[in-house]
Each structure stands twice: as structure tokens, then as C-alpha cells.
DOZATI-970440 format. One record per residue (C-alpha): residue number from 1; residue in one letter; x negated, y, z negated. Coordinates in steps of 0.5 Angstrom, whole numbers, plus 2048, in hexadecimal, padded with zeros to 3 digits. Layout:
N
 roza doke  c1  c2  c3
  NUM    A   X   Y   Z
...
# end
This chain:
131
 roza doke  c1  c2  c3
    1    P 7AB 7EE 7F0
    2    S 7B0 7F2 7EB
    3    L 7B4 7F5 7F1
    4    I 7B4 7EE 7F4
    5    A 7B7 7EC 7ED
    6    A 7BB 7F1 7EC
    7    T 7BF 7F0 7F3
    8    S 7BF 7E9 7F2
    9    R 7C3 7E9 7EB
   10    M 7C7 7EF 7EE
   11    S 7C9 7EA 7F4
   12    R 7CA 7E4 7F0
   13    S 7CF 7E9 7EB
   14    G 7D2 7EB 7F1
   15    F 7D4 7E4 7F3
   16    W 7D6 7E2 7ED
   17    F 7DA 7E8 7EB
   18    L 7DE 7E7 7F2
   19    V 7DF 7DF 7F0
   20    V 7E1 7E0 7E9
   21    G 7E6 7E7 7EC
   22    A 7E9 7E2 7F1
   23    S 7EA 7DC 7EC
   24    A 7ED 7E2 7E7
   25    A 7F1 7E5 7ED
   26    L 7F4 7DE 7EF
   27    T 7F6 7DC 7E7
   28    H 7F9 7E3 7E7
   29    W 7FD 7E2 7ED
   30    L 7FF 7DB 7EB
   31    V 802 7DD 7E4
   32    F 805 7E2 7E8
   33    E 808 7DE 7ED
   34    L 80B 7D9 7E8
   35    V 80E 7DE 7E3
   36    Q 810 7E3 7E8
   37    H 817 7E0 7E9
   38    A 819 7E0 7E2
   39    V 816 7E7 7E0
   40    W 816 7EE 7E2
   41    P 810 7EF 7E7
   42    E 80C 7F3 7E3
   43    L 80C 7EE 7DD
   44    A 80A 7E8 7E2
   45    N 804 7ED 7E4
   46    A 802 7EE 7DD
   47    L 803 7E7 7DB
   48    G 7FF 7E5 7E1
   49    F 7F9 7EA 7DE
   50    S 7FA 7E8 7D8
   51    V 7F8 7E0 7DA
   52    A 7F3 7E3 7DF
   53    F 7EF 7E7 7DA
   54    C 7ED 7E0 7D6
   55    V 7EA 7DE 7DD
   56    S 7E7 7E4 7DF
   57    F 7E3 7E5 7D8
   58    A 7E1 7DE 7D7
   59    G 7DE 7DE 7DF
   60    H 7DB 7E6 7DF
   61    R 7D8 7E5 7D8
   62    Y 7D5 7DE 7DA
   63    L 7D4 7DE 7E1
   64    S 7D4 7E6 7E4
   65    F 7D0 7E9 7DE
   66    Q 7CD 7E3 7DB
   67    D 7C7 7E8 7D9
   68    A 7CB 7ED 7D6
   69    G 7C8 7F1 7D1
   70    T 7CE 7F1 7CC
   71    S 7D0 7EC 7C7
   72    V 7D6 7E7 7C9
   73    Q 7DA 7EB 7C4
   74    Q 7D9 7F2 7C7
   75    S 7D9 7F0 7CE
   76    L 7E1 7ED 7CC
   77    L 7E3 7F4 7C9
   78    R 7DF 7F7 7CF
   79    F 7E3 7F3 7D4
   80    F 7E9 7F3 7D0
   81    V 7E9 7FB 7D1
   82    T 7E7 7FA 7D8
   83    A 7EC 7F5 7DA
   84    L 7F2 7F9 7D7
   85    L 7F0 7FF 7DB
   86    G 7F0 7FB 7E2
   87    F 7F6 7F8 7E0
   88    A 7F9 7FF 7DF
   89    T 7F6 801 7E6
   90    N 7F9 7FA 7E8
   91    E 800 7FC 7E5
   92    L 800 803 7E8
   93    V 7FF 801 7EF
   94    F 804 7FB 7EE
   95    V 809 7FF 7EB
   96    A 809 805 7F0
   97    L 809 800 7F6
   98    L 80E 7FC 7F4
   99    H 813 801 7F2
  100    G 810 807 7F5
  101    L 80F 804 7FC
  102    L 813 7FE 7FC
  103    W 80E 7F9 7FD
  104    P 80F 7F2 7FC
  105    S 80D 7F0 7F6
  106    R 807 7EB 7F8
  107    L 804 7F0 7FD
  108    A 804 7F5 7F7
  109    L 801 7F1 7F2
  110    F 7FC 7EF 7F8
  111    V 7FA 7F7 7F9
  112    A 7FA 7F8 7F1
  113    M 7F5 7F2 7F0
  114    V 7F0 7F5 7F5
  115    A 7F1 7FC 7F3
  116    A 7EF 7FA 7EB
  117    A 7EA 7F5 7EE
  118    A 7E4 7FB 7EF
  119    Q 7E6 7FE 7E9
  120    T 7E5 7F8 7E5
  121    Y 7DE 7F6 7E8
  122    L 7DB 7FD 7E7
  123    F 7DD 7FD 7DF
  124    S 7DB 7F6 7DF
  125    R 7D4 7F7 7E2
  126    Y 7D3 7FE 7DF
  127    W 7D6 7FE 7D8
  128    A 7D9 7F7 7D5
  129    F 7D4 7F3 7D7
  130    R 7CE 7F8 7D7
  131    R 7C8 7F6 7D9
# end
């Protein structure tokens, strides 16, 4: 029974991680689209990240990792570090593709967001919202 319960909990957590992650990614993307014409693409990316962080934390804390063994305050601090590391990966990949390989900004952002997602999941699951 405990193996079945653990598998079910991980499946539910994984499902919500994808839903919340997609919602945060969409938020990030929409903010980027709204401001990219007025500011540098790197700044538009940072603004998108900042707004999406709020969506991401709330969704992951209360849906993806609702059985977290950490307080909200501890999770927020840990998730902030996790998100900053994910954003650093995102921004490095984004800048490398945008300026190094001269990719279009939208494609570079998409690839950068995907690259950071797995890292964010691992840090979230095993540290920020540790069970």
C-alpha cells in the first residue's frame, strides 16, 4: 500500500508541477511579449521571470508540493534560490542563443525556458519543498 500511495502522490505532484510550470512559463512568455519592444530582450526576460515567480511559487507550494515538509517561509526562501538558479540557467542559455548563435528572441527564450525547467523541478522536489 505505501508504494502505491507514494506512486500516486508522485504522479499527482508531477501533474501539478507540469500545470503550474506551464502556467508560469505562459506568464513569463506573455510579459516578455508585452515588454520586449520597449526594453532590451534580456531585461524583458528578467521581467517575465519576476512576474512568473509569483505564479510559480504559489502553484508549486499549494498544488505541486502541497505535502511539503517545510514551512511556507522556508519554502519561499528556498524556492527563491531555486528560481534564481533556474533563471541564471535560463538567462545564460538565452544570451548564448540570442547573441552567440543569433537565434530569434522567441526561439531562444523557448529553448532557455525548457533548459531551466528540469533544473527547477529537481531543486524544487528535493530541496525547496522537501518532503
